[in-house]
TORVOZA-311123 format. One record per residue (C-alpha): x, y, z; residue number from 0. Coordinates in nm, 2 decimals. Layout:
N
<xx X; yy Y; zz Z; vopa NUM>
...
***
This chain:
166
<xx -5.57; yy 6.66; zz -4.64; vopa 0>
<xx -5.78; yy 6.79; zz -4.93; vopa 1>
<xx -6.09; yy 6.61; zz -4.79; vopa 2>
<xx -6.02; yy 6.76; zz -4.44; vopa 3>
<xx -5.98; yy 7.10; zz -4.59; vopa 4>
<xx -6.31; yy 7.07; zz -4.77; vopa 5>
<xx -6.49; yy 6.95; zz -4.46; vopa 6>
<xx -6.35; yy 7.22; zz -4.24; vopa 7>
<xx -6.43; yy 7.48; zz -4.52; vopa 8>
<xx -6.79; yy 7.37; zz -4.54; vopa 9>
<xx -6.83; yy 7.40; zz -4.16; vopa 10>
<xx -6.67; yy 7.74; zz -4.16; vopa 11>
<xx -6.91; yy 7.86; zz -4.43; vopa 12>
<xx -7.20; yy 7.72; zz -4.23; vopa 13>
<xx -7.07; yy 7.89; zz -3.92; vopa 14>
<xx -7.04; yy 8.23; zz -4.09; vopa 15>
<xx -7.39; yy 8.19; zz -4.24; vopa 16>
<xx -7.55; yy 8.07; zz -3.91; vopa 17>
<xx -7.40; yy 8.35; zz -3.70; vopa 18>
<xx -7.60; yy 8.61; zz -3.89; vopa 19>
<xx -7.93; yy 8.48; zz -3.73; vopa 20>
<xx -8.05; yy 8.67; zz -3.42; vopa 21>
<xx -8.02; yy 8.38; zz -3.17; vopa 22>
<xx -7.64; yy 8.37; zz -3.20; vopa 23>
<xx -7.46; yy 8.43; zz -2.87; vopa 24>
<xx -7.09; yy 8.40; zz -2.86; vopa 25>
<xx -6.92; yy 8.19; zz -2.60; vopa 26>
<xx -6.65; yy 8.31; zz -2.37; vopa 27>
<xx -6.30; yy 8.20; zz -2.47; vopa 28>
<xx -6.14; yy 8.01; zz -2.18; vopa 29>
<xx -5.77; yy 8.09; zz -2.13; vopa 30>
<xx -5.69; yy 7.72; zz -2.18; vopa 31>
<xx -5.76; yy 7.77; zz -2.56; vopa 32>
<xx -5.47; yy 8.01; zz -2.57; vopa 33>
<xx -5.25; yy 7.76; zz -2.39; vopa 34>
<xx -5.36; yy 7.49; zz -2.63; vopa 35>
<xx -5.27; yy 7.70; zz -2.92; vopa 36>
<xx -4.92; yy 7.74; zz -2.77; vopa 37>
<xx -4.90; yy 7.36; zz -2.72; vopa 38>
<xx -4.99; yy 7.30; zz -3.09; vopa 39>
<xx -4.74; yy 7.56; zz -3.21; vopa 40>
<xx -4.47; yy 7.40; zz -2.99; vopa 41>
<xx -4.56; yy 7.05; zz -3.12; vopa 42>
<xx -4.54; yy 7.18; zz -3.48; vopa 43>
<xx -4.20; yy 7.33; zz -3.41; vopa 44>
<xx -4.09; yy 7.00; zz -3.26; vopa 45>
<xx -4.20; yy 6.81; zz -3.57; vopa 46>
<xx -4.00; yy 7.05; zz -3.78; vopa 47>
<xx -3.69; yy 6.99; zz -3.56; vopa 48>
<xx -3.75; yy 6.62; zz -3.56; vopa 49>
<xx -3.77; yy 6.62; zz -3.94; vopa 50>
<xx -3.43; yy 6.81; zz -3.95; vopa 51>
<xx -3.29; yy 6.55; zz -3.71; vopa 52>
<xx -3.41; yy 6.27; zz -3.94; vopa 53>
<xx -3.25; yy 6.44; zz -4.24; vopa 54>
<xx -2.92; yy 6.45; zz -4.04; vopa 55>
<xx -2.97; yy 6.10; zz -3.90; vopa 56>
<xx -2.95; yy 6.21; zz -3.54; vopa 57>
<xx -3.12; yy 5.91; zz -3.38; vopa 58>
<xx -3.13; yy 6.04; zz -3.02; vopa 59>
<xx -3.29; yy 6.37; zz -3.13; vopa 60>
<xx -3.55; yy 6.18; zz -3.35; vopa 61>
<xx -3.64; yy 5.96; zz -3.05; vopa 62>
<xx -3.67; yy 6.25; zz -2.81; vopa 63>
<xx -3.87; yy 6.46; zz -3.07; vopa 64>
<xx -4.12; yy 6.18; zz -3.14; vopa 65>
<xx -4.18; yy 6.13; zz -2.77; vopa 66>
<xx -4.22; yy 6.50; zz -2.70; vopa 67>
<xx -4.46; yy 6.55; zz -2.99; vopa 68>
<xx -4.67; yy 6.26; zz -2.86; vopa 69>
<xx -4.66; yy 6.41; zz -2.51; vopa 70>
<xx -4.77; yy 6.75; zz -2.64; vopa 71>
<xx -5.05; yy 6.60; zz -2.85; vopa 72>
<xx -5.19; yy 6.41; zz -2.56; vopa 73>
<xx -5.15; yy 6.72; zz -2.34; vopa 74>
<xx -5.35; yy 6.92; zz -2.60; vopa 75>
<xx -5.63; yy 6.66; zz -2.61; vopa 76>
<xx -5.65; yy 6.64; zz -2.23; vopa 77>
<xx -5.65; yy 7.02; zz -2.21; vopa 78>
<xx -5.93; yy 7.04; zz -2.47; vopa 79>
<xx -6.14; yy 6.80; zz -2.25; vopa 80>
<xx -6.07; yy 7.04; zz -1.96; vopa 81>
<xx -6.20; yy 7.33; zz -2.17; vopa 82>
<xx -6.52; yy 7.13; zz -2.25; vopa 83>
<xx -6.56; yy 7.04; zz -1.88; vopa 84>
<xx -6.52; yy 7.40; zz -1.77; vopa 85>
<xx -6.77; yy 7.52; zz -2.03; vopa 86>
<xx -7.02; yy 7.25; zz -1.95; vopa 87>
<xx -7.00; yy 7.32; zz -1.58; vopa 88>
<xx -7.06; yy 7.69; zz -1.66; vopa 89>
<xx -7.38; yy 7.60; zz -1.85; vopa 90>
<xx -7.25; yy 7.63; zz -2.21; vopa 91>
<xx -7.42; yy 7.32; zz -2.36; vopa 92>
<xx -7.43; yy 7.25; zz -2.73; vopa 93>
<xx -7.81; yy 7.25; zz -2.74; vopa 94>
<xx -7.83; yy 7.59; zz -2.57; vopa 95>
<xx -7.70; yy 7.80; zz -2.85; vopa 96>
<xx -7.57; yy 7.75; zz -3.21; vopa 97>
<xx -7.24; yy 7.92; zz -3.12; vopa 98>
<xx -7.19; yy 7.66; zz -2.85; vopa 99>
<xx -7.28; yy 7.37; zz -3.09; vopa 100>
<xx -7.03; yy 7.50; zz -3.35; vopa 101>
<xx -6.76; yy 7.53; zz -3.08; vopa 102>
<xx -6.80; yy 7.17; zz -2.97; vopa 103>
<xx -6.83; yy 7.05; zz -3.34; vopa 104>
<xx -6.51; yy 7.23; zz -3.44; vopa 105>
<xx -6.31; yy 7.12; zz -3.14; vopa 106>
<xx -6.43; yy 6.76; zz -3.17; vopa 107>
<xx -6.36; yy 6.74; zz -3.54; vopa 108>
<xx -6.01; yy 6.89; zz -3.49; vopa 109>
<xx -5.95; yy 6.65; zz -3.20; vopa 110>
<xx -6.05; yy 6.35; zz -3.41; vopa 111>
<xx -5.80; yy 6.46; zz -3.68; vopa 112>
<xx -5.53; yy 6.50; zz -3.41; vopa 113>
<xx -5.61; yy 6.15; zz -3.28; vopa 114>
<xx -5.56; yy 6.03; zz -3.64; vopa 115>
<xx -5.23; yy 6.21; zz -3.65; vopa 116>
<xx -5.13; yy 6.04; zz -3.32; vopa 117>
<xx -5.21; yy 5.70; zz -3.47; vopa 118>
<xx -4.96; yy 5.76; zz -3.74; vopa 119>
<xx -4.71; yy 5.92; zz -3.50; vopa 120>
<xx -4.73; yy 5.61; zz -3.29; vopa 121>
<xx -4.67; yy 5.38; zz -3.59; vopa 122>
<xx -4.38; yy 5.59; zz -3.69; vopa 123>
<xx -4.23; yy 5.59; zz -3.35; vopa 124>
<xx -4.28; yy 5.21; zz -3.32; vopa 125>
<xx -4.12; yy 5.14; zz -3.65; vopa 126>
<xx -3.83; yy 5.36; zz -3.56; vopa 127>
<xx -3.77; yy 5.18; zz -3.23; vopa 128>
<xx -3.84; yy 4.83; zz -3.38; vopa 129>
<xx -3.59; yy 4.87; zz -3.67; vopa 130>
<xx -3.30; yy 4.95; zz -3.45; vopa 131>
<xx -3.32; yy 5.32; zz -3.54; vopa 132>
<xx -3.28; yy 5.29; zz -3.92; vopa 133>
<xx -3.36; yy 5.65; zz -4.01; vopa 134>
<xx -3.38; yy 5.59; zz -4.38; vopa 135>
<xx -3.69; yy 5.37; zz -4.33; vopa 136>
<xx -3.89; yy 5.65; zz -4.16; vopa 137>
<xx -3.76; yy 5.98; zz -4.30; vopa 138>
<xx -4.04; yy 6.01; zz -4.55; vopa 139>
<xx -4.30; yy 5.91; zz -4.29; vopa 140>
<xx -4.17; yy 6.18; zz -4.05; vopa 141>
<xx -4.19; yy 6.43; zz -4.33; vopa 142>
<xx -4.55; yy 6.33; zz -4.41; vopa 143>
<xx -4.65; yy 6.34; zz -4.04; vopa 144>
<xx -4.49; yy 6.68; zz -4.01; vopa 145>
<xx -4.68; yy 6.82; zz -4.31; vopa 146>
<xx -5.01; yy 6.68; zz -4.16; vopa 147>
<xx -4.92; yy 6.83; zz -3.82; vopa 148>
<xx -4.86; yy 7.17; zz -3.97; vopa 149>
<xx -5.19; yy 7.14; zz -4.15; vopa 150>
<xx -5.37; yy 7.07; zz -3.82; vopa 151>
<xx -5.20; yy 7.38; zz -3.67; vopa 152>
<xx -5.32; yy 7.59; zz -3.96; vopa 153>
<xx -5.67; yy 7.46; zz -3.92; vopa 154>
<xx -5.66; yy 7.52; zz -3.55; vopa 155>
<xx -5.54; yy 7.88; zz -3.59; vopa 156>
<xx -5.82; yy 7.95; zz -3.85; vopa 157>
<xx -6.09; yy 7.79; zz -3.62; vopa 158>
<xx -5.96; yy 7.96; zz -3.31; vopa 159>
<xx -5.94; yy 8.29; zz -3.48; vopa 160>
<xx -6.29; yy 8.25; zz -3.62; vopa 161>
<xx -6.43; yy 8.17; zz -3.28; vopa 162>
<xx -6.23; yy 8.44; zz -3.11; vopa 163>
<xx -6.34; yy 8.73; zz -3.33; vopa 164>
<xx -6.71; yy 8.64; zz -3.37; vopa 165>
***
């Protein structure tokens, strides 16, 4: 996560520096970005609850939590693609304006990190289902995935706030 933090920090610094140049024109914020923020918050809450369920060894709650987190993550990614589709259909291309380019860069980079999180979520879910629900074998993995997910939520809130207020 340190490397991801550094990467996002450098892009945020470049964003702040670049927006001072006269050709910067902010993009509209589609309402779906607000919905996506809610989806990420909900998935982060679900990860927290799933971690609590794993600590208490509630297998049914773990299984439901892992499935719901995956569903929410895929919903977020699909919704982000819808945002891109709406913006592109409205003429907001990356090459048109630096603000547009940064928006696509930020959301793509965040989406790639989320896909990486989905990979490990899938492995965790698969291991849980394969090992006849032996919670002890995945408790630490669920905890690490939850930490990473909370990190992605924090990054999203920073990026969304930055784009919203500039």
